[in-house]
N, C-alpha and C positions, 0 to 999 in steps of 0.2 A: 510631506518631503523634498528637498529641492531633489533635481535630475543628477548631477554630481554623486551622490547617493547613493545611487542606485547602481554604481559602475562595477563589477564584480558581481555582479549578482546574479544571475544568469546563473549561473552553475547552482544554484542550489534553490530555485525558481523550476526550473529541471528536473533536480533530486523530488523536488519535491510533489511536483506533477504527477511522479510516477507513482510516488508512493499513495496516488492520492483514487483514485482505483478501487474499486473493492476492492475485486477479482483476484487485482495483485496482490492488493492487502494479504488477500485469503491461503495465497499461493507463496506466498513472504513465511508467515506466521508459522504456514503448514513445513514450510525449506526451513524454520528454526528449529523445528522437532527431530530435521534429518534429512539427507539427499532422497531422492523421489524418482521413478520416472514419469513419462508423462502419463503411461498410463493409472498408475499409481495414484497423483495427484487427479486424473479423471473422472476414476471411484471412488477415491474417500471423498472429494470435494461436490458429487455428481454435477460437476463441467462436461461442456464437450469438447473434444477433440483439439475440437480447431477455435476453440478461447483457451484453452489451455497455453498449446502453441502458441499462439498469436503473443498472450501476457506474458509469457516463460520469453518470448525473443525480445517485449520491448523491455525488459528486466536485464536481459546481456546482454541491449544495447548502451540498457544505463550504466552497465558496468557490476549491477548487483547479485546478479547471479551469471553462477557456470556451471559448465557442467565436465564430466569427466563419461569415454564410451570408453566401452567393454563386453567385446563384441558388436553384435549389433543392439543394444542398448545403449543407448546416451541417462545418466545418472546426474540430477541438480542441486546443488546444494547450496546457501547460500557463500558468494567471492569476498565479500568485505564479514569480520562480524561483528565491528565494530557497526554495522545494522541492526543488530540483537540489540544493543545500548540503545542507540535515538527508538528503537519500535518501545524499550523500555519506558521508558522519558518519558516519550506519551503518549505512553498510558498512565504517569504518573500526571504528568499537565492535565487530563482532561478526568481524570479522578482527584485534578484540587480544583478545577472549575465546574464540577457540579455536572450545571446541563446546561453553562455558559457556551461551549462550544455547539452546542447539537441545538442550539434554539436562535444562532447566529441570522439573522435575518437577510443576508449572503450566503453560505454556506454552509449553514443546517437545513435541520429535515422542519417543513412546516409542523409547525403545532395546530393542533385544534385553536380554534379564537373564540376566547370563549366567552359566553349568553353576551350582550347589550343591553344593560340593564336601562328603563325607560323610566321616569320619575313619570 
């Protein structure tokens, strides 16, 4: 790929990096079901409050999550409904590719190597 072809891809790269963390994906999936407070997320996802807060801050900074204040509580929700479409599309791609992405030697989860056959 020529260097000139990558111009303008930085925002897309940042978006997919923000979605590339398992904890952030779990939080987004939960928020897809409806808004939640930090205390709700920590209880439902069995995560530490500091972990949830750190990942919510990242998702807020990326413009993917927003919050509303009610009294002393903050309720978090997806900021962009299009994100649901993106996540659904990703699930469809994963279903179509089977284990190919999971077995990717660069980004996938290392699978157990088959036993070598000696002659």
